[in-house]
C-alpha positions as CSV (number, residue, x, y, z in Angstrom):
1,M,-175.0,142.4,-62.0
2,F,-176.1,145.4,-59.4
3,V,-174.1,142.8,-56.9
4,A,-171.0,142.4,-59.1
5,A,-170.8,146.5,-58.9
6,A,-171.4,146.5,-55.3
7,C,-168.7,143.8,-54.5
8,G,-166.2,145.3,-56.9
9,L,-166.7,149.1,-55.1
10,H,-166.4,147.3,-52.0
11,C,-163.0,145.4,-52.8
12,V,-161.9,148.9,-54.1
13,C,-162.9,151.2,-51.2
14,F,-162.8,148.5,-48.4
15,P,-158.8,148.1,-48.1
16,V,-158.5,152.1,-47.7
17,L,-161.2,152.6,-45.3
18,L,-159.9,149.4,-43.1
19,K,-156.5,151.0,-42.9
20,I,-158.0,154.4,-41.7
21,A,-159.4,152.6,-39.3
22,T,-157.0,150.8,-37.6
23,T,-155.3,153.9,-35.9
24,S,-157.3,153.3,-33.3
25,N,-156.3,150.5,-31.3
26,F,-159.9,149.3,-30.2
27,I,-161.1,149.8,-33.9
28,H,-157.6,147.8,-34.4
29,T,-158.8,145.1,-31.7
30,V,-162.6,144.6,-33.2
31,S,-161.1,144.8,-36.7
32,E,-159.8,142.0,-36.8
33,P,-162.3,139.3,-36.7
34,V,-164.4,141.9,-38.9
35,E,-161.9,141.8,-41.6
36,K,-161.3,138.3,-41.3
37,A,-165.4,137.9,-42.0
38,F,-165.3,140.3,-44.7
39,V,-162.6,138.5,-46.5
40,L,-164.0,135.3,-46.5
41,S,-166.9,136.3,-47.3
42,A,-165.8,138.3,-50.1
43,L,-163.7,135.2,-51.0
44,L,-167.0,133.3,-51.5
45,L,-168.9,135.8,-53.0
46,G,-166.8,136.8,-55.8
47,A,-165.9,133.2,-56.5
48,V,-169.5,132.2,-56.7
49,N,-170.0,135.0,-59.2
50,L,-167.1,134.9,-61.3
51,S,-167.0,131.6,-61.6
52,G,-170.4,131.1,-62.0
53,S,-170.0,134.4,-65.1
54,W,-167.3,131.9,-66.3
55,W,-168.7,129.1,-66.6
56,R,-172.3,130.2,-68.3
57,K,-171.3,132.7,-70.7
58,H,-168.0,134.2,-71.4
59,H,-165.6,131.0,-70.9
60,R,-162.6,133.7,-70.0
61,P,-160.4,133.1,-67.1
62,E,-159.3,136.3,-66.7
63,C,-161.9,137.5,-64.7
64,L,-160.7,134.6,-62.1
65,V,-157.0,135.0,-62.7
66,L,-157.2,138.9,-61.5
67,F,-160.2,137.8,-58.6
68,A,-157.4,135.1,-57.4
69,M,-154.6,137.6,-57.5
70,G,-156.6,140.2,-55.7
71,M,-157.4,138.0,-52.8
72,T,-154.1,136.0,-52.2
73,L,-152.7,139.9,-51.6
74,I,-155.4,140.8,-49.7
75,I,-155.0,137.8,-47.5
76,L,-151.5,138.1,-47.4
77,H,-151.0,141.6,-46.5
78,D,-150.8,141.4,-42.7
79,R,-147.9,139.3,-43.0
80,I,-145.8,142.1,-44.8
81,S,-144.0,144.5,-42.5
82,G,-144.2,148.2,-43.0
83,A,-147.4,149.9,-42.6
84,F,-147.4,151.8,-45.7
85,V,-146.3,148.6,-48.2
86,S,-149.0,146.5,-46.3
87,A,-151.8,148.9,-46.9
88,G,-150.5,149.5,-50.2
89,V,-150.3,145.8,-50.8
90,S,-154.2,145.8,-49.7
91,I,-155.2,148.4,-51.9
92,A,-153.5,147.0,-54.7
93,G,-155.3,143.7,-54.1
94,G,-158.8,145.5,-53.4
95,A,-158.2,147.2,-57.0
96,L,-157.1,144.1,-58.8
97,V,-160.5,142.5,-57.1
98,G,-162.4,145.5,-58.2
99,T,-161.3,145.0,-61.9
100,A,-162.4,141.3,-62.1
101,H,-165.7,142.4,-61.2
102,F,-165.6,145.0,-63.6
103,R,-163.9,142.9,-66.4
104,N,-166.8,140.6,-65.8
105,M,-169.5,143.0,-66.2
106,R,-168.2,143.9,-69.3
107,L,-167.7,140.7,-71.0
108,L,-171.2,139.6,-69.5
109,R,-172.7,143.0,-71.5
110,R,-170.9,142.0,-74.8
111,C,-172.3,138.4,-74.4
112,G,-175.4,139.3,-73.5
113,C,-176.6,139.9,-77.2
114,C,-175.8,136.3,-77.9
115,G,-178.3,134.7,-75.5
116,T,-175.9,131.5,-74.8
117,A,-172.0,131.6,-75.1
118,S,-171.0,131.6,-79.0
119,I,-167.6,131.9,-81.1
120,S,-167.7,135.8,-80.2
121,C,-167.9,135.3,-76.3
122,T,-165.4,132.8,-76.5
123,R,-162.4,134.1,-78.3
124,G,-159.5,134.4,-75.8
125,P,-156.6,137.2,-76.2
126,G,-155.6,138.0,-79.9
127,S,-159.0,138.0,-81.0
128,G,-159.2,141.4,-81.7
129,E,-161.0,142.4,-78.6
130,S,-160.0,145.2,-76.6
């Protein structure tokens, strides 16, 4: 659960820090391969973490959908012209990935009392959950 929280916080803060760091030409040269490595590692770790929770515990797909949308925005932000728009897309992607992790933690906590995935843990939208 700590790893999910740390990853969620990282995914929210990293795009902001990356955009601040790219103001220097030297940092921009070094940050491109580092950014690709971070994105790849975040994609792998997040997919394993969220899909494992989905498969074993809560069976709710919204965490995976939020994560996929967020990672798509993060991956595509370099192809968007305009520094402010690109930064906004990157930050929105990080926020979606962070939201996916925090939603996953909430669902895990909710299902933690039952030990296994029970009917209360597998209900879909409209089941009266907030």
